[in-house]
PAKOLRO-78641 format. One record per atom (N, C-alpha, C): x, y, z; residue in three letters; residue number from 1. Coordinates in pm, 1 decimal, always signed. Example, Ala and Ser with C-alpha at 12.3 -4.5 7.8 and 13.67 -1.06 7.14 Angstrom:
BEGIN
NODE         xx         yy         zz   res     n
NODE    +1319.0     -569.0     +780.0   Ala     1
NODE    +1230.0     -450.0     +780.0   Ala     1
NODE    +1320.0     -330.0     +780.0   Ala     1
NODE    +1285.0     -225.0     +708.0   Ser     2
NODE    +1367.0     -106.0     +714.0   Ser     2
NODE    +1290.0       +3.0     +787.0   Ser     2
//
This chain:
BEGIN
NODE         xx         yy         zz   res     n
NODE    -1901.1     -996.4     -910.0   Met     1
NODE    -1760.4     -995.6     -969.8   Met     1
NODE    -1682.0     -857.9     -890.2   Met     1
NODE    -1691.7     -840.6     -811.7   Arg     2
NODE    -1647.4     -784.5     -702.1   Arg     2
NODE    -1515.8     -862.7     -647.4   Arg     2
NODE    -1584.3     -979.7     -620.1   Thr     3
NODE    -1495.8    -1067.6     -514.5   Thr     3
NODE    -1393.5    -1149.5     -601.1   Thr     3
NODE    -1442.7    -1194.0     -733.3   Leu     4
NODE    -1346.8    -1211.5     -834.9   Leu     4
NODE    -1228.9    -1115.3     -857.8   Leu     4
NODE    -1298.6     -994.0     -930.8   Cys     5
NODE    -1156.3     -936.7     -969.4   Cys     5
NODE    -1056.6     -868.3     -870.8   Cys     5
NODE    -1116.1     -842.9     -705.7   Ser     6
NODE    -1044.1     -809.7     -583.7   Ser     6
NODE     -940.7     -923.9     -586.5   Ser     6
NODE     -971.0    -1051.9     -619.0   Ser     7
NODE     -883.1    -1204.2     -561.5   Ser     7
NODE     -749.2    -1206.2     -660.6   Ser     7
NODE     -818.5    -1159.2     -815.3   Thr     8
NODE     -727.9    -1177.8     -899.4   Thr     8
NODE     -593.1    -1061.6     -859.0   Thr     8
NODE     -644.9     -909.6     -842.1   Leu     9
NODE     -587.6     -772.5     -801.8   Leu     9
NODE     -464.8     -792.6     -670.9   Leu     9
NODE     -532.4     -849.3     -600.2   Ile    10
NODE     -447.6     -856.9     -485.0   Ile    10
NODE     -363.6     -970.4     -495.7   Ile    10
NODE     -394.6    -1125.8     -533.9   Gly    11
NODE     -260.9    -1197.5     -624.1   Gly    11
NODE     -182.5    -1088.6     -728.1   Gly    11
NODE     -230.5     -965.8     -748.0   Glu    12
NODE     -123.1     -921.8     -888.6   Glu    12
NODE      -28.1     -886.6     -841.8   Glu    12
NODE      -79.1     -806.8     -699.7   Ala    13
NODE      -17.3     -672.4     -624.8   Ala    13
NODE     +134.2     -836.4     -560.4   Ala    13
NODE      +83.7     -923.4     -496.1   Leu    14
NODE     +173.2     -992.4     -449.1   Leu    14
NODE     +293.9    -1026.2     -534.6   Leu    14
NODE     +298.9    -1105.1     -670.2   Leu    15
NODE     +359.1    -1111.3     -777.3   Leu    15
NODE     +430.5     -996.7     -807.9   Leu    15
NODE     +347.8     -891.8     -828.4   Leu    16
NODE     +453.8     -750.9     -835.6   Leu    16
NODE     +528.7     -703.7     -731.6   Leu    16
NODE     +561.5     -759.5     -600.1   Leu    17
NODE     +601.0     -742.0     -481.4   Leu    17
NODE     +780.0     -839.0     -491.4   Leu    17
NODE     +727.4     -960.5     -565.5   Phe    18
NODE     +830.7    -1075.8     -563.9   Phe    18
NODE     +879.8    -1044.9     -708.0   Phe    18
NODE     +841.8     -965.7     -831.6   Ala    19
NODE     +886.1     -973.5     -927.5   Ala    19
NODE     +984.1     -831.0     -963.8   Ala    19
NODE     +977.9     -777.4     -819.1   Ala    20
NODE    +1088.8     -664.2     -835.2   Ala    20
NODE    +1200.6     -712.0     -774.6   Ala    20
NODE    +1146.1     -799.7     -691.3   Leu    21
NODE    +1312.7     -827.3     -628.2   Leu    21
NODE    +1412.1     -958.7     -650.9   Leu    21
NODE    +1308.9    -1007.3     -792.0   Val    22
NODE    +1355.0    -1077.7     -866.6   Val    22
NODE    +1406.1     -948.7     -954.0   Val    22
NODE    +1349.5     -911.0    -1018.8   Ala    23
NODE    +1404.9     -771.8    -1087.3   Ala    23
NODE    +1534.6     -686.3    -1078.5   Ala    23
NODE    +1526.4     -708.6     -954.8   Met    24
NODE    +1674.1     -599.6     -920.2   Met    24
NODE    +1777.2     -713.1     -948.1   Met    24
NODE    +1779.0     -806.4     -895.7   Gln    25
NODE    +1924.3     -890.1     -921.0   Gln    25
NODE    +1932.4     -942.5    -1064.7   Gln    25
NODE    +1825.1     -878.1    -1175.5   Leu    26
NODE    +1847.8     -951.9    -1275.0   Leu    26
NODE    +1843.8     -862.4    -1392.2   Leu    26
NODE    +1790.0     -735.0    -1359.6   Ser    27
NODE    +1797.9     -567.2    -1449.3   Ser    27
NODE    +1883.2     -498.6    -1450.2   Ser    27
NODE    +1907.5     -456.5    -1550.8   His    28
NODE    +2021.7     -322.2    -1613.9   His    28
NODE    +1915.1     -231.8    -1468.5   His    28
NODE    +1808.6     -187.1    -1480.2   Val    29
NODE    +1718.4      -69.1    -1421.9   Val    29
NODE    +1782.2      -55.4    -1329.9   Val    29
NODE    +1764.9      +71.9    -1268.0   Ser    30
NODE    +1816.1      +86.1    -1107.0   Ser    30
NODE    +1695.4      +60.8    -1020.6   Ser    30
NODE    +1760.8       -2.2     -889.1   Ala    31
NODE    +1619.7      -21.6     -777.2   Ala    31
NODE    +1555.2      +72.6     -739.9   Ala    31
NODE    +1625.6     +241.4     -760.7   Ala    32
NODE    +1491.0     +304.5     -745.0   Ala    32
NODE    +1365.6     +276.6     -825.0   Ala    32
NODE    +1405.3     +269.6     -991.7   Thr    33
NODE    +1322.8     +263.9    -1020.8   Thr    33
NODE    +1227.5     +157.4    -1067.0   Thr    33
NODE    +1241.1      +64.1    -1047.1   Ile    34
NODE    +1165.2      -81.7    -1002.8   Ile    34
NODE    +1089.1      -66.9     -846.4   Ile    34
NODE    +1126.9      -23.8     -796.2   Trp    35
NODE    +1024.1      -26.2     -654.0   Trp    35
NODE     +931.6     +119.6     -697.2   Trp    35
NODE     +974.5     +216.4     -751.6   Thr    36
NODE     +908.5     +325.0     -792.7   Thr    36
NODE     +772.1     +282.2     -891.0   Thr    36
NODE     +791.5     +178.3    -1003.5   Val    37
NODE     +735.7     +126.9    -1070.7   Val    37
NODE     +596.4      +77.0     -990.5   Val    37
NODE     +665.3      -68.3     -928.3   Ser    38
NODE     +582.2     -138.4     -838.9   Ser    38
NODE     +535.5     -106.9     -778.1   Ser    38
NODE     +587.3      -16.9     -697.1   Gly    39
NODE     +526.2      +39.5     -575.7   Gly    39
NODE     +376.6      +81.5     -639.2   Gly    39
NODE     +360.9     +191.3     -761.7   Ile    40
NODE     +295.7     +234.8     -785.0   Ile    40
NODE     +107.1     +134.5     -831.6   Ile    40
NODE     +229.2      +76.1     -851.3   Ala    41
NODE     +133.6      -75.0     -947.6   Ala    41
NODE      +75.9     -173.4     -869.6   Ala    41
NODE     +168.7     -153.8     -741.3   Met    42
NODE      +63.7     -283.9     -641.0   Met    42
NODE      -22.4     -139.6     -557.5   Met    42
NODE      +38.4      -58.7     -549.1   Leu    43
NODE     -122.8      +98.4     -455.6   Leu    43
NODE     -233.1      +79.9     -589.3   Leu    43
NODE     -246.6     +120.0     -721.2   Leu    44
NODE     -251.3      +87.6     -764.3   Leu    44
NODE     -377.3      -89.0     -751.8   Leu    44
NODE     -278.0     -194.1     -803.1   Cys    45
NODE     -443.3     -265.5     -787.0   Cys    45
NODE     -510.8     -316.5     -600.4   Cys    45
NODE     -427.5     -263.0     -531.7   Val    46
NODE     -541.5     -228.8     -385.4   Val    46
NODE     -595.8     -143.0     -450.3   Val    46
NODE     -594.5      -36.3     -453.9   Leu    47
NODE     -715.5     +113.8     -462.8   Leu    47
NODE     -816.5      +54.6     -595.6   Leu    47
NODE     -767.1      -32.5     -678.9   Leu    48
NODE     -848.8      -91.6     -743.7   Leu    48
NODE     -993.3     -182.1     -716.2   Leu    48
NODE     -941.4     -202.3     -631.7   Cys    49
NODE     -983.1     -333.2     -551.5   Cys    49
NODE    -1109.9     -320.6     -488.1   Cys    49
NODE    -1114.9     -140.2     -412.7   Gly    50
NODE    -1196.8      -77.5     -346.4   Gly    50
NODE    -1341.1      +11.8     -461.2   Gly    50
NODE    -1304.6       -6.0     -586.0   Ala    51
NODE    -1342.7      +95.6     -685.1   Ala    51
NODE    -1367.6      +19.0     -825.9   Ala    51
NODE    -1399.9     -109.9     -816.0   Ile    52
NODE    -1416.3     -236.9     -914.4   Ile    52
NODE    -1569.9     -159.6     -954.6   Ile    52
NODE    -1642.6     -125.1     -886.5   Thr    53
NODE    -1791.9     -113.6     -926.5   Thr    53
NODE    -1776.2      -13.7    -1014.6   Thr    53
NODE    -1705.5      +82.8     -942.5   Arg    54
NODE    -1725.4     +253.6     -986.3   Arg    54
NODE    -1741.0     +249.6    -1165.0   Arg    54
NODE    -1762.3     +367.5    -1248.5   Pro    55
NODE    -1714.1     +349.3    -1412.7   Pro    55
NODE    -1628.3     +326.0    -1461.6   Pro    55
NODE    -1539.7     +291.8    -1559.4   Gly    56
NODE    -1408.0     +282.4    -1601.4   Gly    56
NODE    -1347.9     +178.8    -1508.2   Gly    56
NODE    -1350.3     +109.4    -1400.7   Ala    57
NODE    -1227.0      +24.0    -1335.9   Ala    57
NODE    -1166.6      -34.4    -1380.3   Ala    57
NODE    -1287.3     -135.2    -1477.6   Val    58
NODE    -1281.9     -237.7    -1538.9   Val    58
NODE    -1151.0     -146.3    -1669.3   Val    58
NODE    -1207.1      -88.2    -1727.2   Ala    59
NODE    -1055.7      -50.0    -1805.7   Ala    59
NODE     -941.5      -18.2    -1756.2   Ala    59
NODE     -934.6      +64.4    -1652.2   Val    60
NODE     -841.9      +33.0    -1544.9   Val    60
NODE     -759.3      -50.8    -1544.3   Val    60
NODE     -868.6     -130.8    -1519.5   Gly    61
NODE     -796.9     -295.7    -1492.2   Gly    61
NODE     -683.0     -387.0    -1628.8   Gly    61
NODE     -773.8     -313.4    -1716.0   Trp    62
NODE     -675.1     -357.3    -1877.6   Trp    62
NODE     -630.3     -355.8    -1851.8   Trp    62
NODE     -563.1     -170.0    -1841.6   Ala    63
NODE     -472.4      -83.1    -1880.2   Ala    63
NODE     -359.6     -106.0    -1776.5   Ala    63
NODE     -359.3     -215.9    -1665.5   Leu    64
NODE     -289.9     -274.7    -1560.3   Leu    64
NODE     -225.2     -421.5    -1587.2   Leu    64
NODE     -340.7     -427.7    -1687.2   Gln    65
NODE     -263.7     -602.3    -1729.2   Gln    65
NODE     -153.8     -558.4    -1874.6   Gln    65
NODE     -207.9     -471.1    -1939.6   Leu    66
NODE      -86.3     -436.1    -2049.3   Leu    66
NODE      +37.9     -455.5    -1999.7   Leu    66
NODE       +8.6     -348.1    -1881.9   Gly    67
NODE     +117.2     -239.9    -1837.3   Gly    67
NODE     +171.6     -418.5    -1740.2   Gly    67
NODE     +145.5     -470.4    -1727.6   Leu    68
NODE     +220.0     -602.6    -1606.0   Leu    68
NODE     +277.7     -706.6    -1740.3   Leu    68
NODE     +226.2     -671.5    -1871.5   Ile    69
NODE     +295.6     -751.0    -2003.1   Ile    69
NODE     +380.2     -692.9    -2033.3   Ile    69
NODE     +376.4     -557.7    -2050.1   Ala    70
NODE     +535.9     -472.2    -2102.3   Ala    70
NODE     +615.8     -480.2    -2036.7   Ala    70
NODE     +613.8     -518.1    -1864.0   Ser    71
NODE     +753.3     -455.1    -1807.0   Ser    71
NODE     +779.4     -622.7    -1851.2   Ser    71
NODE     +718.4     -732.1    -1946.7   Gly    72
NODE     +830.0     -814.8    -1958.4   Gly    72
NODE     +941.3     -792.5    -2079.3   Gly    72
NODE     +919.3     -685.6    -2128.3   Phe    73
NODE    +1085.3     -612.1    -2151.8   Phe    73
NODE    +1156.7     -554.5    -2037.1   Phe    73
NODE    +1135.9     -562.3    -1882.7   Val    74
NODE    +1244.6     -526.1    -1818.8   Val    74
NODE    +1243.8     -714.3    -1766.2   Val    74
NODE    +1151.2     -777.8    -1803.7   Leu    75
NODE    +1212.9     -908.7    -1665.1   Leu    75
NODE    +1086.9     -981.4    -1769.0   Leu    75
NODE    +1162.1    -1068.5    -1883.8   Pro    76
NODE    +1094.8    -1143.1    -1985.1   Pro    76
NODE     +993.3    -1236.8    -1921.9   Pro    76
NODE    +1043.3    -1263.7    -1761.2   Thr    77
NODE     +906.3    -1419.0    -1723.5   Thr    77
NODE     +841.7    -1293.9    -1717.6   Thr    77
NODE     +744.4    -1187.6    -1692.8   Met    78
NODE     +700.1    -1108.3    -1673.4   Met    78
NODE     +562.3    -1123.4    -1762.6   Met    78
NODE     +636.2    -1121.7    -1914.7   Phe    79
NODE     +566.3    -1163.2    -2045.2   Phe    79
NODE     +467.6    -1306.4    -2036.3   Phe    79
NODE     +452.3    -1403.2    -1959.1   Gly    80
NODE     +440.2    -1518.7    -1957.9   Gly    80
NODE     +314.4    -1529.7    -1847.5   Gly    80
NODE     +379.1    -1407.4    -1706.1   Leu    81
NODE     +273.1    -1404.3    -1576.6   Leu    81
NODE     +180.7    -1257.4    -1652.3   Leu    81
NODE     +276.6    -1201.6    -1717.3   Gly    82
NODE     +124.9    -1044.4    -1740.4   Gly    82
NODE      +47.3    -1194.8    -1853.4   Gly    82
NODE      +67.3    -1271.1    -1917.1   Ala    83
NODE      -96.7    -1250.7    -1989.8   Ala    83
NODE     -155.9    -1339.4    -1907.8   Ala    83
NODE     -131.8    -1421.4    -1785.4   Val    84
NODE     -184.2    -1548.7    -1699.9   Val    84
NODE     -275.4    -1464.6    -1649.6   Val    84
NODE     -204.2    -1344.8    -1618.6   Phe    85
NODE     -316.3    -1235.3    -1467.0   Phe    85
NODE     -416.2    -1212.9    -1581.6   Phe    85
NODE     -373.9    -1114.3    -1710.8   Ala    86
NODE     -422.6    -1096.0    -1826.6   Ala    86
NODE     -579.0    -1193.5    -1866.8   Ala    86
NODE     -559.8    -1332.6    -1869.9   Gly    87
NODE     -626.9    -1396.4    -1892.0   Gly    87
NODE     -761.5    -1431.8    -1786.1   Gly    87
NODE     -695.4    -1438.4    -1602.9   Leu    88
NODE     -787.3    -1439.1    -1492.8   Leu    88
NODE     -868.9    -1260.3    -1504.3   Leu    88
NODE     -764.7    -1188.5    -1523.0   Trp    89
NODE     -871.1    -1035.8    -1509.5   Trp    89
NODE     -988.9    -1121.3    -1634.4   Trp    89
NODE     -989.2    -1114.4    -1727.5   Trp    90
NODE    -1106.6    -1149.9    -1827.5   Trp    90
NODE    -1177.2    -1237.2    -1786.1   Trp    90
NODE    -1129.7    -1326.9    -1682.8   Cys    91
NODE    -1228.3    -1414.6    -1668.6   Cys    91
NODE    -1325.8    -1394.3    -1539.3   Cys    91
NODE    -1206.1    -1315.3    -1404.9   Ser    92
NODE    -1276.7    -1187.3    -1318.9   Ser    92
NODE    -1411.7    -1118.2    -1365.7   Ser    92
NODE    -1366.8    -1054.0    -1472.4   Val    93
NODE    -1476.3     -965.2    -1528.5   Val    93
NODE    -1609.0    -1049.7    -1605.0   Val    93
NODE    -1539.7    -1126.7    -1690.1   His    94
NODE    -1661.8    -1211.5    -1757.6   His    94
NODE    -1807.1    -1298.7    -1659.8   His    94
NODE    -1694.4    -1346.2    -1608.0   Tyr    95
NODE    -1768.6    -1462.7    -1518.6   Tyr    95
NODE    -1819.6    -1419.7    -1394.4   Tyr    95
NODE    -1759.6    -1270.8    -1370.5   Gly    96
NODE    -1832.6    -1187.6    -1192.6   Gly    96
NODE    -1956.6    -1098.7    -1301.5   Gly    96
NODE    -1913.5    -1052.1    -1413.8   Arg    97
NODE    -2081.1    -1030.1    -1477.7   Arg    97
NODE    -2145.6    -1071.6    -1499.2   Arg    97
NODE    -2174.3    -1209.8    -1541.2   Lys    98
NODE    -2250.0    -1340.2    -1511.4   Lys    98
NODE    -2310.4    -1387.4    -1411.2   Lys    98
NODE    -2183.3    -1374.5    -1262.8   Ile    99
NODE    -2276.9    -1444.6    -1140.3   Ile    99
NODE    -2367.5    -1303.8    -1089.9   Ile    99
NODE    -2333.7    -1158.8    -1170.3   Asp   100
NODE    -2414.2    -1087.0    -1088.3   Asp   100
NODE    -2525.3    -1040.3    -1185.6   Asp   100
NODE    -2546.7    -1118.4    -1284.4   Glu   101
NODE    -2678.9    -1122.2    -1378.2   Glu   101
NODE    -2834.4    -1154.2    -1249.1   Glu   101
NODE    -2695.6    -1321.3    -1206.6   Ile   102
NODE    -2784.0    -1382.3    -1210.4   Ile   102
NODE    -2813.4    -1405.3    -1079.9   Ile   102
NODE    -2737.8    -1305.7    -1053.4   Lys   103
NODE    -2878.6    -1294.1     -872.6   Lys   103
NODE    -2904.3    -1178.5     -910.8   Lys   103
NODE    -2891.4    -1060.0    -1025.6   Ala   104
NODE    -2977.8     -947.0     -978.7   Ala   104
NODE    -3166.5    -1060.8    -1101.1   Ala   104
NODE    -3143.6    -1142.2    -1135.6   Ala   105
NODE    -3258.2    -1241.6    -1216.2   Ala   105
NODE    -3319.6    -1293.4    -1086.1   Ala   105
NODE    -3242.4    -1347.1    -1022.6   Arg   106
NODE    -3317.0    -1436.7     -902.8   Arg   106
NODE    -3323.4    -1324.2     -799.4   Arg   106
NODE    -3353.3    -1224.1     -769.1   Ala   107
NODE    -3360.6    -1093.6     -688.2   Ala   107
NODE    -3508.3    -1021.8     -716.9   Ala   107
NODE    -3475.4    -1053.8     -842.9   Ala   108
NODE    -3617.2     -978.3     -948.6   Ala   108
NODE    -3751.9    -1116.9     -924.2   Ala   108
NODE    -3714.6    -1248.1     -926.9   Ala   109
NODE    -3797.8    -1306.7     -946.7   Ala   109
NODE    -3882.4    -1313.7     -808.5   Ala   109
NODE    -3731.9    -1298.6     -693.9   Thr   110
NODE    -3830.2    -1350.0     -564.5   Thr   110
NODE    -3933.1    -1178.7     -517.0   Thr   110
NODE    -3957.6    -1106.7     -601.1   Ala   111
NODE    -3954.7     -956.2     -524.2   Ala   111
NODE    -4091.9     -956.2     -600.8   Ala   111
//
């Protein structure tokens, strides 16, 4: 699960960087606000990669996905991109847990 979720979060951080550059050109929001919010979100993505196995990390990831979708009010393209990353987040969590369960079952069977 850690690998799948971390891959999604790193991709999301890169998307936020590029979206901030676009938002500066297309949005009525100040550049300082765009970079502050984007920087916090990118930092959260990177920090969450290291803490994905801790309790509550998946919930924080979901909050991040909802925030990304909500950023569509500033840059309408983010509605679609946010939905894509929310879907990737769901797949990462869902299939990551399944893979972890299979690995644990195999380890228990060989022990």
